[in-house]
C-alpha positions as CSV (number, residue, x, y, z in Angstrom):
1,X,-32.0,-8.4,-3.3
2,X,-30.8,-5.7,-0.1
3,X,-27.3,-6.2,1.7
4,X,-26.4,-4.2,4.5
5,X,-24.5,-4.0,7.2
6,X,-26.1,-3.9,10.4
7,X,-24.9,-2.3,14.1
8,X,-22.2,-4.7,14.6
9,X,-20.4,-4.5,11.1
10,X,-22.1,-7.9,10.2
11,X,-23.7,-8.3,6.8
12,X,-27.4,-9.2,6.0
13,X,-28.5,-10.5,3.3
14,X,-32.6,-10.0,3.0
15,X,-34.4,-11.3,0.4
16,X,-37.9,-10.4,-0.3
17,X,-39.9,-13.6,0.1
18,X,-40.4,-14.1,-4.1
19,X,-36.7,-13.9,-4.9
20,X,-35.9,-16.5,-2.3
21,X,-38.4,-18.8,-4.0
22,X,-36.0,-18.4,-6.8
23,X,-32.7,-18.2,-5.5
24,X,-30.6,-20.9,-7.0
25,X,-28.8,-23.2,-4.3
26,X,-25.7,-21.3,-4.5
27,X,-27.7,-18.1,-4.3
28,X,-28.7,-19.6,-1.0
29,X,-25.1,-20.7,0.0
30,X,-24.4,-17.1,-1.0
31,X,-26.8,-15.6,1.1
32,X,-26.1,-17.4,4.4
33,X,-22.5,-17.4,4.3
34,X,-23.1,-13.6,3.9
35,X,-24.5,-13.5,6.6
36,X,-21.7,-14.5,8.7
37,X,-19.2,-12.0,7.4
38,X,-17.5,-9.4,9.2
39,X,-16.1,-6.0,6.9
40,X,-13.3,-4.6,8.7
41,X,-12.9,-0.7,7.8
42,X,-9.6,0.8,7.9
43,X,-10.5,4.6,8.0
44,X,-7.2,6.8,8.7
45,X,-5.8,9.7,6.5
46,X,-3.3,9.3,3.8
47,X,0.3,8.3,4.9
48,X,-1.0,7.1,8.1
49,X,0.3,3.8,8.0
50,X,-2.7,2.2,7.2
51,X,-1.9,0.3,4.4
52,X,0.7,-1.1,6.4
53,X,-2.1,-2.1,9.2
54,X,-4.6,-3.6,6.0
55,X,-1.2,-5.4,4.8
56,X,-1.6,-7.4,8.1
57,X,-5.0,-8.2,8.3
58,X,-5.0,-9.4,4.2
59,X,-1.8,-11.8,5.8
60,X,-3.5,-13.0,8.4
61,X,-6.1,-13.8,6.3
62,X,-8.7,-11.2,6.0
63,X,-9.8,-10.4,2.0
64,X,-9.2,-7.0,1.0
65,X,-11.2,-8.1,-2.6
66,X,-9.5,-8.9,-6.6
67,X,-9.1,-5.8,-7.5
68,X,-6.3,-4.2,-5.7
69,X,-5.0,-0.7,-6.5
70,X,-1.3,-1.3,-7.7
71,X,1.5,-0.3,-6.1
72,X,3.3,3.1,-6.4
73,X,7.0,3.8,-6.3
74,X,5.3,6.2,-2.6
75,X,4.0,2.9,-1.7
76,X,5.9,0.2,-3.1
77,X,4.6,-2.9,-1.2
78,X,1.2,-1.3,-1.9
79,X,-2.1,0.2,-0.6
80,X,-4.4,-2.3,-0.3
81,X,-7.0,-0.6,-1.4
82,X,-9.7,-1.8,-3.9
83,X,-9.4,-0.2,-7.2
84,X,-13.2,-0.3,-7.9
85,X,-14.3,0.8,-4.1
86,X,-12.1,3.9,-4.3
87,X,-13.2,4.3,-7.7
88,X,-16.7,4.8,-6.6
89,X,-15.9,6.8,-3.8
90,X,-14.1,9.2,-5.8
91,X,-17.1,9.2,-8.6
92,X,-19.4,10.0,-5.3
93,X,-17.4,13.1,-4.2
94,X,-16.9,13.9,-7.4
95,X,-20.4,14.4,-8.1
96,X,-20.5,16.7,-4.9
97,X,-18.2,18.9,-6.3
98,X,-15.0,17.5,-3.6
99,X,-11.4,15.4,-4.3
100,X,-10.2,12.7,-2.0
101,X,-8.1,15.5,0.1
102,X,-10.7,18.0,0.4
103,X,-11.2,19.5,4.2
104,X,-14.6,20.1,5.2
105,X,-18.1,19.4,5.7
106,X,-20.0,17.2,3.2
107,X,-23.1,18.8,2.0
108,X,-26.0,18.5,4.3
109,X,-28.4,16.0,2.9
110,X,-25.6,14.6,0.8
111,X,-26.5,10.5,1.4
112,X,-29.9,11.0,0.4
113,X,-28.9,11.8,-3.1
114,X,-29.4,10.0,-5.9
115,X,-25.9,10.0,-6.3
116,X,-25.0,8.4,-3.1
117,X,-27.9,5.9,-4.0
118,X,-26.1,4.6,-7.2
119,X,-23.2,4.8,-5.1
120,X,-24.4,2.2,-2.5
121,X,-25.7,-0.1,-5.7
122,X,-22.7,-0.2,-6.7
123,X,-20.6,-0.6,-3.9
124,X,-23.0,-3.7,-3.3
125,X,-22.6,-5.1,-6.7
126,X,-18.5,-4.8,-6.2
127,X,-18.8,-6.8,-2.4
128,X,-20.7,-9.4,-4.8
129,X,-18.4,-9.5,-7.4
130,X,-14.9,-9.0,-5.6
131,X,-15.1,-10.7,-2.6
132,X,-14.8,-13.6,-1.1
133,X,-18.2,-14.3,0.7
134,X,-17.1,-17.4,2.9
135,X,-14.3,-15.5,4.6
136,X,-14.0,-12.0,6.6
137,X,-13.1,-8.4,4.5
138,X,-11.2,-5.9,5.2
139,X,-11.8,-2.1,3.6
140,X,-9.1,0.5,3.2
141,X,-9.6,4.0,1.6
142,X,-8.5,7.2,2.7
143,X,-11.8,8.5,1.1
144,X,-13.8,6.7,4.0
145,X,-12.6,9.7,6.3
146,X,-15.1,12.2,4.6
147,X,-18.0,9.5,3.8
148,X,-18.1,7.3,7.3
């Protein structure tokens, strides 16, 4: 099964016919509910107020996932970043010799790299495992400024 975002940031779950024929009732419900899920991406640099915005979105009912980054002394109310997504993005950036605070342009063709493909697979797995498919989601990670 492939899960991807369309131009309207809607998730679509495309399952080949042979897989759909073997899908359990739970899988079919998951696929149907994911087709109705929207994802709001909060994109902003470090210390720009994105945690506050994402926190409000979470309070209003958007799901930020089960594995949130722990609060810290510089952000005691929390970052509202999914730790597993942050780790996947960090791993991708590291594979390109980058860090979250690197300034510049990503290498040409990076999106077609094996590590980018592996990251996409990791992110799909995280979405399946960490987010409630019956809710709309909010994803915030300052690394998105580099990756989007």
